[in-house]
N, C-alpha and C positions, 0 to 999 in steps of 0.2 A: 504494500500500500504506500502510496506517495504521501508524504507529509507536506502540508502547506508551507512549513518553514523551509523545506528544501526548494519548493517552487519559488518562494520569495528570494531565497539566497541565489538561485540561478538567474532570476530576473536582475537582481542587483549586480551580479557578476557580469552579465551581458551588457547592462547599461554602463558599468564602469569601463569595460573594454571599449565600447563605442565612444565613450567620453574621452578616453585617452587618445584614440585614433583621431577624433575630430579636433581635439586640442592641438595635436601635432600638425594636422592639416591647416588649421587656422593660423598657427604660428608661421608655417611656411608661406601661406598666402599673404600674411602681413609683411613678412620680409620681402616677398616679391613685389608687393605694392610700394614699399618704401625704398627698394633697391635703386641704385643709381641708373641701372640699365632700363628701368621702368619709366623714366622721365620721358614725357611725350616729345617726340622729334618734330611732329607737326600736329595740326589740328585734328587729323584723322587717327592718330596713334592713341589708342585707349588701353594699352596694356596695363598701366598702373591703376587706372580707374576700375577696370574689370577685376584686377586682383584685390582691390580694396572692397568691392562688392562681395566677392567670394569670402574674404576674411570676415566681413560683417555678418554674412549669412551663417558662416561656420560658428562664429561667436554666439549668434542667436540660438543655433542648435545646441551648443554646449550649455547654454543657460537652461534650455528646455530639458536636457538630459539631467542636469543637476536638480531641477525641480522634480522630475520623475524619480530620481534616486531617493530624494527625501520622502516622497509619497510612499514608495515601496519599503523603505527602511522603517516607516512608522505604520505600515498597513496592518490593521487589526486582523488577527486570526480568530476565526469563529468556527466552532464545531456545529455540525448539522445533524438533525434526526430525520427520519423518513418523512415526518409530517411538516417539516419546516419549509416555507416557501423560499425560492431562489432569490437571493439579493447579492450585491457585490461581495466578494469574498468566498463565493461558492466554487468548488471544483466539481464540474458536471461531466458525467459520462453520457454521451449521446450515441444512439445506434441509428445508423442509416444503411439500409440494404445489408444487414447482418454485419456491418463493420462498426466497431467501437472507436470513437474519437473523444479526446479529453479537452475540455475548455475550462479556463479559469476566468470568471467574471470579475473584472476590475473596473475602477472608475476612470483610469487613464492608461494609455499604452496599448490600446487594442491593436490587433494585427500581428503582434510579436509572437514568434514561435520560440519555445524553449524546449530543452530535452532534460528530463529528470528520470534517472533509473531506466534509461533506454526507451522511455516513452515520450512522445512529442505531445506538448500541451500548447494550445493556442490561447492567447489572451484575447478576450472580447470585452467590449464595453456595452452598457445599456443603450448607447446610441446606435449600435449596429443592429441590423434586422434580427439576427439570431439572438443577441443579447436582450433586445427589447421583447422578443417572443418568450424568452425564458423567465423574465422577471415575474415573480409571484407564482410560478408553476412549481410542481412537486415531483418527486421521484414517482415514476410510473405514468406520468402524463405524456400525451402526444402533442407535439407542436407541428405546425405547418409553416413553411417558409416559401414564399414565391420568389423565384429567381429566373430571370431570362425566359419568361413565359411558361415555366414549368413549376410544379409544386413539389417540394421535398418534405417528406414526413419523417420527423425524428422522434424517437422514443427516449425519454429521460430514464436511463437505467441506474444512475447513481447521482447522489448529491452529497458531497462531503464538505 
């Protein structure tokens, strides 16, 4: 059984790795923007300006990653019973066409995939169609999601 503390630790590790990478890239872009060779040679030369835009975007992403790190470091872990409705913090096992997939409902960071104990877990938020459909449901319920003109029927097989 996967512990939520393991999931949160994996999320924090992944975010830290991404933050280190983006900080290095931002530093390189800043250096490129301020480097002597980036000075405009004429009015059409925008190398320095483009590098500064890139550095600014990377700095913004780094700030977002720091915010997400704080959220996940302080994320409350809650235990569920069979009768508890799904809310953020739930680890949900869904079955679609006899295939089981795991989802962790969180308030931020949806779309991220992590691996814990050789199992892939996708982070989803209540703003996603799947997350929205799961809110308030319980183990054993069936939900339907319409996507690209077809309807997928998921069975909620576990809520932890």
